[in-house]
LORO-134339 format. One record per residue (C-alpha): residue in three letters; x, y, z. Coordinates in steps of 0.1 Angstrom, whole numbers, plus 5000, padded with zeros to 4 digits. Example, Ala and Ser with C-alpha at 12.3 -4.5 7.8 and 13.67 -1.06 7.14 Angstrom:
<sites>
[site "ALA"; [5123; 4955; 5078]]
[site "SER"; [5137; 4989; 5071]]
</sites>
This chain:
<sites>
[site "MET"; [0943; 1271; 7024]]
[site "ARG"; [0952; 1295; 7053]]
[site "THR"; [0970; 1325; 7042]]
[site "ILE"; [0984; 1355; 7052]]
[site "CYS"; [0977; 1394; 7034]]
[site "LEU"; [1001; 1418; 7042]]
[site "TYR"; [0996; 1452; 7028]]
[site "PHE"; [1012; 1486; 7033]]
[site "GLN"; [1000; 1522; 7025]]
[site "VAL"; [1027; 1545; 7016]]
[site "HIS"; [1014; 1580; 7013]]
[site "GLN"; [1029; 1617; 7020]]
[site "PRO"; [1008; 1650; 7011]]
[site "PHE"; [1021; 1677; 6996]]
[site "ARG"; [1023; 1703; 7027]]
[site "PHE"; [1007; 1740; 7021]]
[site "ARG"; [1031; 1767; 7037]]
[site "ARG"; [1012; 1791; 7061]]
[site "TYR"; [0992; 1809; 7035]]
[site "ARG"; [0981; 1847; 7047]]
[site "PHE"; [0951; 1867; 7040]]
[site "PHE"; [0970; 1891; 7021]]
[site "ASP"; [0987; 1865; 6999]]
[site "ILE"; [0949; 1860; 6984]]
[site "GLY"; [0954; 1873; 6954]]
[site "ASN"; [0990; 1883; 6952]]
[site "ASP"; [1008; 1846; 6958]]
[site "HIS"; [0998; 1815; 6941]]
[site "TYR"; [1022; 1797; 6949]]
[site "TYR"; [1005; 1773; 6979]]
[site "TYR"; [1038; 1749; 6989]]
[site "ASP"; [1058; 1744; 7017]]
[site "ASP"; [1093; 1733; 6998]]
[site "TYR"; [1114; 1727; 7027]]
[site "SER"; [1090; 1708; 7049]]
[site "ASN"; [1076; 1683; 7024]]
[site "GLU"; [1117; 1677; 7016]]
[site "SER"; [1130; 1675; 7047]]
[site "ILE"; [1101; 1656; 7061]]
[site "LEU"; [1103; 1633; 7030]]
[site "HIS"; [1141; 1628; 7032]]
[site "LYS"; [1135; 1620; 7073]]
[site "VAL"; [1107; 1594; 7065]]
[site "ALA"; [1131; 1577; 7036]]
[site "GLN"; [1157; 1572; 7060]]
[site "LYS"; [1142; 1557; 7087]]
[site "CYS"; [1111; 1537; 7070]]
[site "TYR"; [1112; 1533; 7031]]
[site "LEU"; [1151; 1527; 7028]]
[site "PRO"; [1159; 1505; 7056]]
[site "ALA"; [1121; 1486; 7049]]
[site "ASN"; [1121; 1486; 7013]]
[site "ALA"; [1159; 1469; 7021]]
[site "LEU"; [1142; 1441; 7043]]
[site "MET"; [1116; 1433; 7028]]
[site "LEU"; [1142; 1427; 6996]]
[site "GLU"; [1158; 1404; 7021]]
[site "LEU"; [1129; 1386; 7033]]
[site "ILE"; [1114; 1381; 6995]]
[site "GLN"; [1148; 1370; 6986]]
[site "LYS"; [1153; 1343; 7015]]
[site "HIS"; [1118; 1333; 7014]]
[site "ALA"; [1124; 1325; 6976]]
[site "GLY"; [1084; 1324; 6960]]
[site "GLN"; [1067; 1321; 6997]]
[site "PHE"; [1070; 1354; 7012]]
[site "LYS"; [1044; 1383; 6994]]
[site "ILE"; [1031; 1419; 6999]]
[site "ALA"; [1015; 1444; 6991]]
[site "PHE"; [1013; 1483; 6986]]
[site "SER"; [0995; 1510; 6973]]
[site "ILE"; [1015; 1548; 6968]]
[site "SER"; [0994; 1576; 6961]]
[site "GLY"; [1005; 1593; 6936]]
[site "ILE"; [1009; 1624; 6953]]
[site "ALA"; [1036; 1601; 6973]]
[site "MET"; [1054; 1592; 6936]]
[site "GLU"; [1054; 1627; 6928]]
[site "GLN"; [1075; 1639; 6961]]
[site "PHE"; [1099; 1604; 6958]]
[site "LYS"; [1106; 1618; 6919]]
[site "LEU"; [1108; 1654; 6933]]
[site "TYR"; [1130; 1648; 6965]]
[site "ALA"; [1143; 1611; 6966]]
[site "PRO"; [1144; 1593; 6934]]
[site "GLU"; [1164; 1561; 6949]]
[site "VAL"; [1131; 1556; 6972]]
[site "LEU"; [1116; 1548; 6939]]
[site "ASP"; [1139; 1529; 6926]]
[site "SER"; [1139; 1507; 6960]]
[site "PHE"; [1102; 1505; 6952]]
[site "ARG"; [1112; 1488; 6920]]
[site "LYS"; [1139; 1462; 6927]]
[site "LEU"; [1108; 1452; 6952]]
[site "ALA"; [1085; 1448; 6920]]
[site "GLU"; [1112; 1433; 6897]]
[site "THR"; [1111; 1405; 6923]]
[site "GLY"; [1071; 1393; 6909]]
[site "GLN"; [1064; 1386; 6948]]
[site "VAL"; [1049; 1424; 6955]]
[site "GLU"; [1012; 1436; 6942]]
[site "PHE"; [1008; 1475; 6938]]
[site "LEU"; [0973; 1481; 6943]]
[site "SER"; [0953; 1515; 6927]]
[site "GLU"; [0942; 1541; 6943]]
[site "THR"; [0932; 1574; 6939]]
[site "TYR"; [0959; 1598; 6926]]
[site "ALA"; [0959; 1624; 6948]]
[site "HIS"; [0947; 1603; 6979]]
[site "SER"; [0917; 1620; 6981]]
[site "LEU"; [0881; 1614; 6988]]
[site "SER"; [0869; 1620; 6957]]
[site "SER"; [0850; 1583; 6956]]
[site "LEU"; [0825; 1608; 6981]]
[site "LYS"; [0815; 1633; 6956]]
[site "GLY"; [0810; 1617; 6925]]
[site "ARG"; [0817; 1592; 6897]]
[site "GLU"; [0836; 1614; 6873]]
[site "GLU"; [0861; 1630; 6895]]
[site "PHE"; [0868; 1596; 6914]]
[site "GLU"; [0876; 1581; 6880]]
[site "ARG"; [0896; 1605; 6862]]
[site "GLN"; [0921; 1603; 6891]]
[site "VAL"; [0920; 1567; 6895]]
[site "THR"; [0926; 1563; 6858]]
[site "ALA"; [0956; 1587; 6864]]
[site "HIS"; [0969; 1569; 6892]]
[site "ARG"; [0968; 1533; 6872]]
[site "ALA"; [0987; 1547; 6848]]
[site "LEU"; [1016; 1558; 6873]]
[site "ILE"; [1014; 1521; 6887]]
[site "ARG"; [1019; 1511; 6851]]
[site "GLU"; [1050; 1534; 6840]]
[site "ASN"; [1068; 1529; 6876]]
[site "PHE"; [1060; 1494; 6881]]
[site "GLY"; [1050; 1477; 6847]]
[site "GLN"; [1019; 1464; 6872]]
[site "GLU"; [0981; 1469; 6856]]
[site "PRO"; [0968; 1468; 6887]]
[site "LYS"; [0934; 1444; 6895]]
[site "VAL"; [0931; 1452; 6929]]
[site "PHE"; [0916; 1488; 6946]]
[site "ARG"; [0922; 1502; 6976]]
[site "ASN"; [0905; 1536; 6985]]
[site "THR"; [0914; 1564; 7007]]
[site "GLU"; [0917; 1551; 7041]]
[site "LEU"; [0902; 1521; 7033]]
[site "VAL"; [0870; 1543; 7024]]
[site "TYR"; [0842; 1519; 7014]]
[site "SER"; [0804; 1516; 7012]]
[site "ASP"; [0782; 1491; 6988]]
[site "GLU"; [0783; 1523; 6964]]
[site "ILE"; [0815; 1528; 6956]]
[site "GLY"; [0824; 1492; 6961]]
[site "ALA"; [0799; 1488; 6927]]
[site "MET"; [0817; 1520; 6908]]
[site "VAL"; [0854; 1503; 6916]]
[site "ALA"; [0836; 1468; 6901]]
[site "ASP"; [0822; 1492; 6871]]
[site "MET"; [0862; 1501; 6867]]
[site "GLY"; [0872; 1466; 6859]]
[site "TYR"; [0889; 1456; 6897]]
[site "LYS"; [0882; 1420; 6908]]
[site "ALA"; [0885; 1429; 6944]]
[site "MET"; [0890; 1458; 6966]]
[site "LEU"; [0905; 1461; 7005]]
[site "THR"; [0885; 1478; 7032]]
[site "GLU"; [0880; 1478; 7070]]
[site "GLY"; [0865; 1445; 7092]]
[site "ALA"; [0844; 1470; 7110]]
[site "LYS"; [0824; 1455; 7137]]
[site "HIS"; [0796; 1476; 7132]]
[site "VAL"; [0794; 1463; 7097]]
[site "LEU"; [0804; 1431; 7103]]
[site "GLY"; [0785; 1421; 7138]]
[site "TRP"; [0791; 1385; 7147]]
[site "LYS"; [0810; 1378; 7111]]
[site "SER"; [0848; 1374; 7111]]
[site "PRO"; [0866; 1394; 7090]]
[site "ASN"; [0889; 1364; 7083]]
[site "TYR"; [0871; 1350; 7050]]
[site "LEU"; [0865; 1363; 7011]]
[site "TYR"; [0830; 1385; 7010]]
[site "CYS"; [0817; 1404; 6981]]
[site "ASN"; [0804; 1439; 6974]]
[site "ALA"; [0763; 1443; 6977]]
[site "ILE"; [0753; 1454; 6951]]
[site "ASN"; [0780; 1439; 6923]]
[site "PRO"; [0791; 1405; 6936]]
[site "LYS"; [0818; 1404; 6911]]
[site "LEU"; [0837; 1425; 6937]]
[site "LYS"; [0854; 1408; 6959]]
[site "LEU"; [0866; 1424; 6991]]
[site "LEU"; [0893; 1417; 7016]]
[site "LEU"; [0887; 1429; 7052]]
[site "LYS"; [0913; 1442; 7076]]
[site "ASN"; [0917; 1422; 7106]]
[site "PHE"; [0922; 1457; 7129]]
[site "LYS"; [0928; 1439; 7161]]
[site "LEU"; [0958; 1421; 7146]]
[site "SER"; [0971; 1451; 7125]]
[site "ASP"; [0966; 1477; 7152]]
[site "ASP"; [0986; 1454; 7175]]
[site "ILE"; [1017; 1457; 7154]]
[site "ALA"; [1009; 1494; 7138]]
[site "PHE"; [0999; 1511; 7171]]
[site "ARG"; [1003; 1491; 7205]]
[site "PHE"; [1042; 1471; 7194]]
[site "SER"; [1059; 1499; 7213]]
[site "ASN"; [1035; 1508; 7243]]
[site "LYS"; [1050; 1494; 7275]]
[site "GLY"; [1015; 1503; 7292]]
[site "TRP"; [0998; 1472; 7269]]
[site "PRO"; [0997; 1438; 7286]]
[site "GLU"; [1010; 1421; 7259]]
[site "TYR"; [1041; 1438; 7257]]
[site "PRO"; [1064; 1430; 7245]]
[site "LEU"; [1056; 1415; 7216]]
[site "THR"; [1074; 1393; 7197]]
[site "ALA"; [1071; 1372; 7161]]
[site "ASP"; [1062; 1339; 7182]]
[site "LYS"; [1039; 1352; 7203]]
[site "PHE"; [1022; 1368; 7172]]
[site "VAL"; [1021; 1335; 7156]]
[site "ASP"; [1006; 1320; 7184]]
[site "TRP"; [0976; 1346; 7185]]
[site "LEU"; [0974; 1334; 7149]]
[site "ASN"; [0972; 1300; 7156]]
[site "GLN"; [0944; 1305; 7177]]
[site "THR"; [0920; 1321; 7154]]
[site "PRO"; [0896; 1292; 7142]]
[site "GLU"; [0909; 1272; 7117]]
[site "GLU"; [0879; 1273; 7089]]
[site "GLU"; [0892; 1310; 7092]]
[site "GLU"; [0908; 1313; 7061]]
[site "VAL"; [0929; 1348; 7055]]
[site "ILE"; [0944; 1375; 7080]]
[site "ASN"; [0944; 1407; 7065]]
[site "LEU"; [0972; 1427; 7080]]
[site "PHE"; [0970; 1459; 7067]]
[site "MET"; [0985; 1493; 7080]]
[site "ASP"; [1005; 1526; 7072]]
[site "TYR"; [1043; 1519; 7055]]
[site "GLU"; [1057; 1541; 7083]]
[site "THR"; [1046; 1521; 7107]]
[site "PHE"; [1079; 1505; 7103]]
[site "GLY"; [1109; 1530; 7114]]
[site "GLU"; [1084; 1562; 7116]]
[site "HIS"; [1058; 1555; 7140]]
[site "GLN"; [1075; 1528; 7155]]
[site "TRP"; [1107; 1538; 7156]]
[site "LYS"; [1142; 1514; 7152]]
[site "GLU"; [1152; 1515; 7184]]
[site "THR"; [1110; 1501; 7196]]
[site "GLY"; [1128; 1466; 7178]]
[site "ILE"; [1097; 1467; 7152]]
[site "PHE"; [1122; 1459; 7120]]
[site "ASP"; [1132; 1428; 7146]]
[site "PHE"; [1099; 1419; 7152]]
[site "LEU"; [1094; 1421; 7111]]
[site "ARG"; [1124; 1404; 7102]]
[site "ALA"; [1116; 1374; 7123]]
[site "LEU"; [1079; 1371; 7115]]
[site "PRO"; [1080; 1350; 7082]]
[site "ASP"; [1104; 1321; 7096]]
[site "SER"; [1082; 1320; 7130]]
[site "VAL"; [1051; 1318; 7103]]
[site "PHE"; [1069; 1289; 7079]]
[site "ARG"; [1080; 1272; 7110]]
[site "ASN"; [1052; 1275; 7134]]
[site "SER"; [1022; 1278; 7119]]
[site "PRO"; [1001; 1263; 7086]]
[site "PHE"; [0996; 1298; 7071]]
[site "THR"; [1019; 1313; 7043]]
[site "PHE"; [1019; 1347; 7028]]
[site "SER"; [0994; 1355; 6997]]
[site "THR"; [0987; 1389; 6978]]
[site "PRO"; [0957; 1404; 6976]]
[site "SER"; [0952; 1393; 6942]]
[site "GLU"; [0961; 1358; 6954]]
[site "VAL"; [0931; 1354; 6980]]
[site "ALA"; [0906; 1365; 6956]]
[site "ASP"; [0913; 1342; 6930]]
[site "ASN"; [0923; 1313; 6955]]
[site "LEU"; [0895; 1318; 6979]]
[site "GLN"; [0858; 1313; 6978]]
[site "VAL"; [0833; 1341; 6988]]
[site "ILE"; [0813; 1332; 7021]]
[site "SER"; [0790; 1361; 7017]]
[site "ALA"; [0780; 1396; 7007]]
[site "ALA"; [0790; 1426; 7029]]
[site "ASN"; [0765; 1451; 7034]]
[site "VAL"; [0776; 1488; 7038]]
[site "PRO"; [0749; 1514; 7033]]
[site "ASN"; [0771; 1543; 7045]]
[site "PRO"; [0810; 1546; 7042]]
[site "ILE"; [0834; 1532; 7066]]
[site "SER"; [0871; 1536; 7068]]
[site "TRP"; [0901; 1524; 7093]]
[site "ALA"; [0906; 1557; 7106]]
[site "ASP"; [0896; 1561; 7148]]
[site "GLU"; [0875; 1539; 7171]]
[site "GLU"; [0844; 1548; 7148]]
[site "ARG"; [0856; 1537; 7118]]
[site "ASP"; [0838; 1565; 7099]]
[site "LEU"; [0843; 1592; 7081]]
[site "THR"; [0840; 1621; 7109]]
[site "ALA"; [0885; 1618; 7110]]
[site "TRP"; [0878; 1642; 7078]]
[site "LEU"; [0842; 1655; 7076]]
[site "GLY"; [0831; 1653; 7113]]
[site "ASN"; [0828; 1686; 7117]]
[site "GLU"; [0812; 1723; 7097]]
[site "MET"; [0850; 1734; 7091]]
[site "GLN"; [0853; 1702; 7074]]
[site "HIS"; [0825; 1701; 7054]]
[site "GLU"; [0827; 1737; 7043]]
[site "ALA"; [0859; 1735; 7032]]
[site "PHE"; [0850; 1701; 7015]]
[site "GLU"; [0817; 1711; 6995]]
[site "LYS"; [0835; 1748; 6982]]
[site "LEU"; [0865; 1728; 6972]]
[site "TYR"; [0845; 1704; 6949]]
[site "SER"; [0818; 1732; 6940]]
[site "LEU"; [0849; 1747; 6914]]
[site "GLY"; [0853; 1711; 6895]]
[site "GLU"; [0834; 1720; 6868]]
[site "LYS"; [0851; 1752; 6861]]
[site "VAL"; [0883; 1735; 6868]]
[site "TYR"; [0882; 1711; 6837]]
[site "SER"; [0870; 1737; 6816]]
[site "THR"; [0899; 1755; 6817]]
[site "ASP"; [0929; 1744; 6795]]
[site "ASP"; [0951; 1758; 6826]]
[site "ASP"; [0974; 1725; 6839]]
[site "ALA"; [0987; 1743; 6872]]
[site "ILE"; [0951; 1750; 6882]]
[site "LYS"; [0942; 1710; 6873]]
[site "GLN"; [0975; 1705; 6895]]
[site "ASP"; [0966; 1727; 6922]]
[site "PHE"; [0932; 1709; 6927]]
[site "SER"; [0947; 1681; 6928]]
[site "PHE"; [0965; 1687; 6952]]
[site "LEU"; [0940; 1702; 6974]]
[site "GLN"; [0918; 1673; 6973]]
[site "VAL"; [0944; 1656; 6998]]
[site "SER"; [0924; 1640; 7026]]
[site "ASP"; [0951; 1650; 7053]]
[site "HIS"; [0938; 1685; 7049]]
[site "PHE"; [0906; 1678; 7061]]
[site "TYR"; [0923; 1654; 7090]]
[site "TYR"; [0944; 1684; 7103]]
[site "MET"; [0912; 1704; 7106]]
[site "SER"; [0894; 1676; 7129]]
[site "THR"; [0882; 1687; 7161]]
[site "LYS"; [0880; 1650; 7179]]
[site "PHE"; [0903; 1652; 7213]]
[site "PHE"; [0886; 1623; 7229]]
[site "SER"; [0901; 1587; 7220]]
[site "ASP"; [0919; 1593; 7189]]
[site "GLY"; [0930; 1631; 7195]]
[site "GLU"; [0964; 1620; 7206]]
[site "VAL"; [0966; 1602; 7169]]
[site "HIS"; [0953; 1634; 7151]]
[site "SER"; [0976; 1659; 7169]]
[site "TYR"; [1007; 1636; 7160]]
[site "PHE"; [0998; 1638; 7128]]
[site "ASN"; [0988; 1674; 7125]]
[site "PRO"; [1014; 1705; 7116]]
[site "TYR"; [0989; 1734; 7129]]
[site "ASP"; [0987; 1742; 7161]]
[site "THR"; [0945; 1744; 7161]]
[site "PRO"; [0923; 1724; 7138]]
[site "TYR"; [0911; 1761; 7134]]
[site "ASP"; [0944; 1771; 7123]]
[site "ALA"; [0943; 1742; 7097]]
[site "PHE"; [0911; 1755; 7084]]
[site "ILE"; [0921; 1796; 7080]]
[site "ASN"; [0949; 1784; 7062]]
[site "TYR"; [0934; 1760; 7037]]
[site "MET"; [0906; 1784; 7034]]
[site "ASN"; [0928; 1814; 7020]]
[site "VAL"; [0948; 1788; 6995]]
[site "LEU"; [0909; 1780; 6984]]
[site "SER"; [0899; 1817; 6983]]
[site "ASP"; [0930; 1823; 6958]]
[site "PHE"; [0927; 1791; 6941]]
[site "GLU"; [0890; 1804; 6935]]
[site "ILE"; [0900; 1840; 6920]]
[site "ARG"; [0927; 1820; 6899]]
[site "VAL"; [0896; 1797; 6883]]
[site "ASN"; [0874; 1828; 6877]]
[site "ALA"; [0901; 1846; 6857]]
[site "ALA"; [0908; 1818; 6841]]
[site "VAL"; [0874; 1804; 6828]]
[site "GLN"; [0863; 1841; 6815]]
[site "ALA"; [0902; 1841; 6798]]
[site "GLU"; [0886; 1811; 6781]]
[site "VAL"; [0853; 1827; 6772]]
[site "HIS"; [0871; 1856; 6764]]
[site "ASP"; [0894; 1837; 6740]]
[site "ASP"; [0866; 1824; 6728]]
[site "VAL"; [0848; 1852; 6713]]
[site "ALA"; [0877; 1868; 6698]]
[site "ARG"; [0880; 1833; 6679]]
[site "LEU"; [0842; 1838; 6668]]
[site "SER"; [0848; 1875; 6663]]
[site "LYS"; [0880; 1863; 6640]]
[site "ILE"; [0861; 1839; 6617]]
[site "ILE"; [0826; 1860; 6619]]
[site "LYS"; [0851; 1886; 6600]]
[site "GLU"; [0868; 1864; 6576]]
[site "LYS"; [0834; 1851; 6563]]
[site "ASP"; [0822; 1892; 6559]]
[site "GLU"; [0851; 1898; 6542]]
[site "GLN"; [0847; 1868; 6518]]
[site "LEU"; [0812; 1880; 6511]]
[site "GLU"; [0826; 1909; 6505]]
[site "LYS"; [0853; 1897; 6480]]
[site "LEU"; [0819; 1878; 6462]]
[site "GLU"; [0795; 1906; 6461]]
[site "LYS"; [0825; 1928; 6443]]
[site "ARG"; [0824; 1899; 6419]]
[site "LEU"; [0792; 1895; 6413]]
[site "ALA"; [0788; 1936; 6411]]
[site "THR"; [0815; 1935; 6379]]
[site "LYS"; [0794; 1908; 6366]]
[site "VAL"; [0758; 1920; 6364]]
[site "PRO"; [0760; 1950; 6347]]
[site "ALA"; [0778; 1931; 6315]]
[site "LYS"; [0747; 1908; 6316]]
[site "LYS"; [0721; 1941; 6318]]
[site "LYS"; [0742; 1951; 6290]]
[site "SER"; [0738; 1926; 6266]]
[site "THR"; [0700; 1918; 6274]]
[site "ALA"; [0690; 1957; 6267]]
[site "ALA"; [0711; 1954; 6231]]
[site "LYS"; [0689; 1923; 6224]]
[site "LYS"; [0657; 1943; 6232]]
[site "SER"; [0668; 1975; 6215]]
[site "THR"; [0676; 1947; 6180]]
[site "ALA"; [0642; 1931; 6184]]
[site "ALA"; [0624; 1961; 6190]]
[site "LYS"; [0641; 1977; 6159]]
[site "LYS"; [0635; 1948; 6140]]
[site "SER"; [0598; 1947; 6152]]
[site "THR"; [0592; 1984; 6143]]
[site "ALA"; [0612; 1976; 6105]]
[site "ALA"; [0581; 1949; 6105]]
[site "LYS"; [0557; 1971; 6111]]
[site "LYS"; [0567; 1998; 6085]]
[site "SER"; [0570; 1972; 6060]]
[site "THR"; [0534; 1956; 6062]]
[site "ALA"; [0526; 1990; 6060]]
[site "ALA"; [0542; 2003; 6035]]
[site "LYS"; [0532; 1970; 6017]]
[site "LYS"; [0493; 1977; 6030]]
[site "SER"; [0494; 2012; 6019]]
[site "THR"; [0507; 2001; 5986]]
[site "ALA"; [0483; 1974; 5980]]
[site "ALA"; [0453; 2000; 5990]]
[site "LYS"; [0465; 2029; 5965]]
[site "LYS"; [0465; 2000; 5938]]
[site "SER"; [0432; 1989; 5942]]
[site "THR"; [0420; 2028; 5938]]
[site "ALA"; [0436; 2029; 5909]]
[site "ALA"; [0419; 2002; 5899]]
[site "LYS"; [0386; 2010; 5906]]
[site "LYS"; [0395; 2047; 5891]]
[site "LYS"; [0399; 2028; 5855]]
[site "SER"; [0368; 2007; 5858]]
</sites>
């Protein structure tokens, strides 16, 4: 079996408005509704709707043969509901074909897997519920934010019941090994790993429209020829990319939709390859080895590490400050605070603060709504400062409410005790009188008895004296 696994990431962040220093403590609404709605509408028209229509066409044309997979962040699904419900409907139509698998990820497209199990599991659970609600699937495969993975993260995912996970086929991890096999987690081998073939994936996602690229233009037949050149023993080609590749990153005018439309035909006509979902790959192929990943990797930039989000002091400061509030956030019953905490975790906010201006600088600037990383940091920290004020106020209010509840309980107990004491006070004197009466009667009887005895003794004495006188 030789197969292709096509997987697409779908995500749009809730972008913050320009939040000034003087807004702190005065205005608690952080979001740029106009930008969020307008950008989502633009991407929906350029990418999501036409790409989904094409995917549905290909699935119907190649009945049972063409298969794909998506992970859609909870944040993106929330925006679809708000601004473009027709996009969500188009994904539901794909789900109904039975040829599309929806994967689990973190609800907020966050880096919570780096900060501890509790928040990570909370977000994964919330996202899984959304997938179940919208697409009627119970995900069995996990895709962490930006393919972030390590041995420890994989072990957590395995403990949550997932059978497989997607990540990057990074050179510094694989060395001489090929990503075109099925691997497993080094701590818990039950978790299988699908590794992205980054060269072939990036040929489509990044180089497709680059006229300076020696392989330009890229056609479906040329791409399939590259697939055929991989060694026959290599079983799976994992093509993982942003879904926005189609129509947004690579505009329609580049021919990207024509390429996608022609790809399945060329694969079936000119190669031995099939298409499989991640679950099918995990079920049908044998693991060849464990992938040892002691330090987290991702699919971002040339380094394939975390420096896109945590590569400078600004990013670290914002990241640590945010998660330091987690315990307080969940000690409150304020749903708005919990939702804002989730939206603050979106990895894009930290990506905007990146200062990588070398080989990957153009990519970072393309996605960045701020003029500089420092503007992104200042804006985020202003929002975070106001959020912290709200959290602390909510915690104090909770404490005040607890004290008030306890005071009320104590007051009610005191009132009950007072009533009982009054009832006892009315019964105790009656008992005392009764006891005193009994004692008085007994005393009287005792005195009378003593007097009777004395009288008898006196009478007997008198009789004895009289008898003596007679004698």
